[in-house]
C-alpha positions as CSV (number, residue, x, y, z in Angstrom):
1,M,-11.7,19.0,14.2
2,L,-10.6,21.3,17.0
3,F,-8.3,24.2,16.1
4,V,-7.4,27.6,17.5
5,V,-7.5,30.8,15.5
6,V,-5.4,33.6,17.0
7,I,-6.8,37.0,16.0
8,S,-5.1,40.3,16.6
9,F,-6.6,43.7,15.9
10,S,-4.9,47.0,15.7
11,A,-6.4,50.5,15.9
12,N,-6.5,50.6,12.1
13,A,-9.0,48.2,10.8
14,Q,-7.0,47.8,7.6
15,T,-4.3,45.9,9.5
16,D,-6.6,43.3,11.0
17,S,-4.8,39.9,10.8
18,V,-5.7,36.3,11.4
19,T,-3.1,33.6,12.2
20,Y,-3.7,29.9,11.6
21,Y,-1.6,26.8,12.5
22,V,-1.4,24.3,9.7
23,K,0.0,20.9,8.9
24,N,0.7,20.1,5.3
25,Y,-2.2,19.7,3.0
26,H,-4.6,21.9,4.8
27,Q,-5.0,20.2,8.2
28,Q,-5.8,22.7,10.9
29,V,-4.1,22.2,14.3
30,S,-4.3,24.0,17.7
31,T,-0.7,24.9,18.4
32,I,2.5,25.9,16.5
33,D,4.2,22.9,18.1
34,S,2.0,20.4,16.2
35,A,2.0,22.5,13.0
36,D,4.3,22.4,10.0
37,Y,3.9,26.2,9.5
38,S,1.8,29.2,10.4
39,L,-0.4,31.2,8.1
40,V,-0.9,34.9,8.6
41,V,-3.6,36.7,6.6
42,V,-3.6,40.5,6.7
43,N,-6.4,42.8,5.5
44,A,-5.1,44.8,2.6
45,G,-7.8,47.5,3.0
46,K,-9.8,46.5,-0.1
47,K,-12.7,44.1,-0.5
48,R,-11.6,40.5,-1.1
49,Q,-7.9,41.6,-1.0
50,Y,-5.6,40.1,1.6
51,V,-1.9,39.7,2.0
52,V,-0.7,36.2,3.0
53,H,2.5,35.2,4.8
54,E,3.4,31.6,5.6
55,Y,6.1,31.0,8.2
56,Y,8.2,27.9,9.0
57,K,8.4,26.9,12.7
58,N,11.9,28.5,12.7
59,G,10.3,31.9,11.9
60,K,11.6,32.1,8.4
61,L,9.3,33.1,5.6
62,R,7.8,30.2,3.7
63,L,5.6,31.9,1.2
64,I,4.2,35.3,0.4
65,T,1.2,36.0,-1.9
66,N,-2.3,37.5,-1.9
67,A,-5.7,35.9,-1.1
68,L,-9.4,36.4,-1.7
69,S,-10.5,36.0,1.9
70,N,-9.1,35.7,5.4
71,Q,-10.8,32.4,6.2
72,F,-8.7,29.2,6.8
73,D,-7.3,27.8,3.6
74,P,-8.0,30.9,1.5
75,L,-7.8,30.9,-2.2
76,Y,-4.5,32.4,-3.2
77,E,-4.5,35.0,-5.9
78,G,-1.7,36.7,-7.9
79,K,2.1,36.4,-7.9
80,Y,3.9,34.5,-5.2
81,Q,7.3,33.7,-3.9
82,A,8.1,30.5,-1.9
83,F,11.3,30.0,0.2
84,F,13.3,27.1,1.6
85,P,13.6,26.9,5.4
86,G,17.0,28.5,5.3
87,G,15.6,31.6,3.6
88,T,16.7,31.1,0.0
89,L,14.2,31.4,-2.9
90,M,12.5,28.1,-3.8
91,R,9.9,29.0,-6.4
92,T,8.1,31.9,-8.1
93,G,4.8,31.9,-10.0
94,E,1.2,33.0,-10.0
95,F,-2.1,31.8,-8.5
96,R,-5.5,32.3,-10.0
97,D,-8.4,31.3,-7.7
98,G,-6.0,29.2,-5.7
99,I,-4.5,27.2,-8.6
100,P,-1.1,27.8,-10.1
101,E,-1.3,29.4,-13.5
102,G,1.1,30.3,-16.2
103,H,4.9,30.3,-15.8
104,E,6.6,28.9,-12.7
105,A,10.3,28.9,-12.0
106,S,12.0,26.8,-9.3
107,Y,15.5,26.9,-7.7
108,Y,17.9,24.6,-5.9
109,P,18.7,25.2,-2.3
110,N,22.1,26.5,-3.4
111,G,20.3,29.3,-5.3
112,K,20.9,28.0,-8.8
113,F,18.1,27.7,-11.3
114,Y,16.4,24.3,-11.3
115,K,13.5,24.3,-13.7
116,S,10.7,26.2,-15.4
117,I,7.2,24.9,-16.3
118,T,4.0,26.4,-17.7
119,Y,0.6,25.5,-16.3
120,L,-1.8,25.2,-19.2
121,P,-5.6,24.9,-19.4
122,E,-7.3,21.5,-18.4
123,A,-4.6,20.9,-15.7
124,K,-1.9,20.2,-18.3
125,I,1.7,21.2,-17.9
126,S,4.4,22.2,-20.4
127,Y,7.9,21.2,-19.3
128,D,10.2,24.0,-20.5
129,E,13.7,24.3,-19.0
130,L,15.8,22.4,-16.5
131,N,19.4,22.5,-15.2
132,D,21.3,20.2,-12.9
133,P,22.5,21.5,-9.4
134,A,25.8,22.6,-11.0
135,G,24.1,24.7,-13.6
136,K,24.5,22.3,-16.6
137,V,21.5,22.6,-19.0
138,L,19.6,19.3,-19.2
139,A,16.5,20.6,-21.0
140,K,15.9,23.7,-23.1
141,S,12.9,25.0,-25.1
142,G,10.9,21.9,-24.1
143,N,13.4,19.3,-25.2
144,G,16.0,17.2,-23.3
145,N,16.3,15.2,-20.1
146,W,14.0,15.9,-17.1
147,I,14.5,15.1,-13.5
148,E,11.9,15.7,-10.7
149,F,13.1,15.9,-7.1
150,D,11.1,16.0,-3.9
151,E,11.2,19.3,-2.1
152,S,14.1,18.3,0.1
153,F,16.1,17.4,-3.1
154,K,17.2,14.2,-1.5
155,D,15.2,11.9,-3.7
156,T,14.4,11.6,-7.4
157,I,10.6,11.1,-7.9
158,A,10.5,11.1,-11.7
159,S,13.0,11.0,-14.6
160,G,12.7,10.7,-18.4
161,K,12.9,12.7,-21.6
162,I,10.7,15.6,-22.9
163,K,10.0,16.7,-26.4
164,G,8.0,19.7,-27.4
165,G,7.2,20.3,-23.7
166,V,5.6,16.9,-23.0
167,K,6.9,13.6,-21.6
168,T,8.2,11.1,-24.2
169,G,9.6,7.6,-24.1
170,I,10.1,5.5,-20.9
171,W,9.8,7.4,-17.6
172,E,10.6,6.1,-14.2
173,E,8.3,7.5,-11.6
174,K,8.1,7.1,-7.8
175,I,4.5,6.5,-6.7
176,A,5.0,5.7,-3.1
177,D,7.9,5.5,-0.6
178,N,8.9,2.0,-1.6
179,L,7.3,1.7,-5.0
180,K,8.2,3.0,-8.4
181,Q,6.9,2.3,-11.9
182,R,8.0,2.6,-15.5
183,I,5.6,4.4,-17.9
184,D,5.8,4.5,-21.6
185,H,4.9,7.9,-22.9
186,T,5.8,7.2,-26.5
187,K,2.1,7.3,-27.6
188,D,-0.6,9.8,-26.8
189,T,-1.8,7.5,-24.0
190,Q,0.4,6.4,-21.1
191,T,1.2,2.7,-20.9
192,L,2.4,1.1,-17.6
193,T,5.3,-1.3,-18.3
194,E,6.8,-2.4,-14.9
195,Y,6.5,-2.0,-11.1
196,F,9.4,-2.2,-8.7
197,C,9.0,-2.5,-5.0
198,K,11.6,-2.1,-2.2
199,I,10.7,-5.2,-0.3
200,D,13.8,-5.5,2.0
201,G,14.1,-1.8,2.6
202,V,17.3,-1.6,0.5
203,S,16.9,-2.8,-3.1
204,F,14.0,-2.5,-5.5
205,V,12.6,-5.8,-6.8
206,K,10.5,-6.1,-9.9
207,L,6.9,-7.2,-9.2
208,D,5.4,-9.9,-11.2
209,E,2.1,-8.0,-10.9
210,G,1.3,-4.6,-9.4
211,P,-1.8,-4.1,-7.2
212,S,-4.9,-3.6,-9.4
213,F,-8.5,-2.6,-9.0
214,P,-11.0,-5.3,-10.0
215,G,-11.7,-4.7,-13.7
216,G,-8.7,-2.4,-14.1
217,M,-8.1,1.3,-13.6
218,M,-10.7,2.3,-16.1
219,A,-13.3,0.6,-13.8
220,F,-11.8,2.3,-10.8
221,Y,-12.2,5.8,-12.4
222,K,-15.7,5.0,-13.5
223,Q,-16.6,4.1,-9.9
224,A,-14.9,7.2,-8.6
225,A,-16.8,9.4,-11.1
226,K,-20.1,8.0,-9.7
227,I,-19.1,8.9,-6.1
228,I,-17.4,12.3,-6.5
229,R,-19.5,15.5,-6.3
230,Y,-17.6,18.5,-7.6
231,P,-17.7,21.1,-4.7
232,A,-20.0,24.0,-5.6
233,Y,-17.4,26.6,-4.4
234,A,-14.7,25.0,-6.5
235,R,-17.0,24.9,-9.5
236,E,-18.0,28.5,-9.1
237,H,-14.4,29.7,-8.7
238,G,-12.9,27.5,-11.5
239,I,-10.8,25.5,-9.1
240,Q,-9.3,22.5,-11.0
241,G,-6.3,20.2,-10.6
242,K,-5.1,16.7,-9.8
243,V,-5.1,15.2,-6.3
244,L,-2.7,12.3,-5.5
245,I,-4.0,9.9,-2.9
246,G,-1.6,7.4,-1.4
247,F,-2.5,4.2,0.4
248,K,-1.3,0.7,1.2
249,V,-2.7,-2.5,-0.5
250,N,-2.0,-5.5,1.8
251,E,-1.7,-9.2,1.0
252,K,-5.5,-9.5,1.0
253,G,-6.0,-6.6,-1.3
254,E,-7.4,-4.4,1.6
255,L,-6.7,-0.6,1.4
256,S,-5.4,1.3,4.4
257,D,-3.0,4.2,5.5
258,F,-4.7,6.7,3.2
259,K,-3.0,10.1,2.8
260,I,-2.9,13.1,0.5
261,L,0.4,13.2,-1.4
262,H,-0.5,16.2,-3.6
263,S,-3.2,18.6,-2.7
264,V,-5.4,20.9,-4.8
265,W,-7.9,22.5,-2.4
266,I,-9.5,21.2,0.8
267,G,-13.0,20.5,-0.7
268,I,-11.6,18.8,-3.8
269,D,-9.0,16.8,-1.6
270,Q,-11.9,15.5,0.6
271,E,-13.9,14.4,-2.4
272,A,-10.9,12.5,-3.9
273,M,-10.2,10.9,-0.5
274,R,-13.9,9.9,-0.1
275,A,-13.9,8.2,-3.6
276,V,-10.7,6.2,-2.9
277,K,-11.8,5.1,0.6
278,A,-15.1,3.8,-1.0
279,S,-13.0,1.3,-3.1
280,P,-13.6,-2.4,-2.6
281,P,-10.6,-4.7,-2.1
282,W,-8.0,-4.7,-4.9
283,K,-6.0,-7.5,-6.4
284,P,-2.8,-7.6,-4.4
285,A,0.7,-7.3,-5.8
286,M,2.5,-10.5,-6.5
287,I,6.2,-11.7,-6.4
288,G,7.0,-15.3,-7.2
289,G,3.4,-16.3,-6.9
290,K,3.1,-14.8,-3.4
291,A,0.9,-11.8,-2.5
292,V,2.8,-8.9,-0.9
293,S,1.8,-5.7,0.8
294,V,2.9,-2.6,-1.1
295,P,2.2,1.2,-1.0
296,F,0.4,2.7,-4.0
297,S,-1.1,5.9,-5.2
298,V,-3.7,7.1,-7.6
299,P,-4.3,10.6,-9.2
300,I,-7.8,12.0,-9.2
301,S,-8.3,14.8,-11.7
302,F,-10.9,17.5,-11.3
303,A,-11.5,19.5,-14.5
304,L,-14.4,21.8,-15.5
305,A,-15.9,21.6,-19.0
306,N,-15.4,24.7,-21.2
307,D,-18.6,26.6,-21.8
């Protein structure tokens, strides 16, 4: 893929910087006009230590942190702050080898506290505290009601209850633009209960059957495991996480319109995408005995075994 790297050097080698133009989820582009943001990596004067600034197209700071290299898509390292396009604080946390680690706090665009979570080993998450936009406490000490918004805070993408920092009971989760599901988290294993699809663009209709891989999702993940090769660099640097791949399943069960909905790291993202694209046709979704085209998504987890 063609891209342009703009490099500026000062008289002091310690201030060497590299600027990249980036679309979301690590796609390199040639100009700021076609980018979602710019990425500036500055030499901090020490080996494998760089300062990173991401900027929105309006010039406002998007994120500030450190990195382990000045190459495109560097591994972020250390504490970070992320900001909304208007300049207010969005999130604070910490990276280790490019992956969020430990405590993370998020805020509403109005500046009020939104939620705090804790990233645990094996790509697990503890749900800790959550307030509504007015400041009312909805969840405290890992117990209560939980609501996940998209980054624009215009759409709810998940809602349910938490107990002891984990999901419990029935959760409603958005898995694509026009598709949501209800998941039962009562037991240790998640159980899908219902699919709802926005067929007419306005209201959600319950599907008689959701799209499914031949043999079920267990068969899908077994096939994916045979295809995926854990990137050597990610293995060596302990990079783990869950990639979410979105796609459309049409009336014939054919898959198309693949996209990365949640990214981990470029090499891992590519492996997850390769595994999903290798899938044979699925069984299509059904309403009233008729096959319908629906969007869908699947998570692909990458985890390293403990030595």
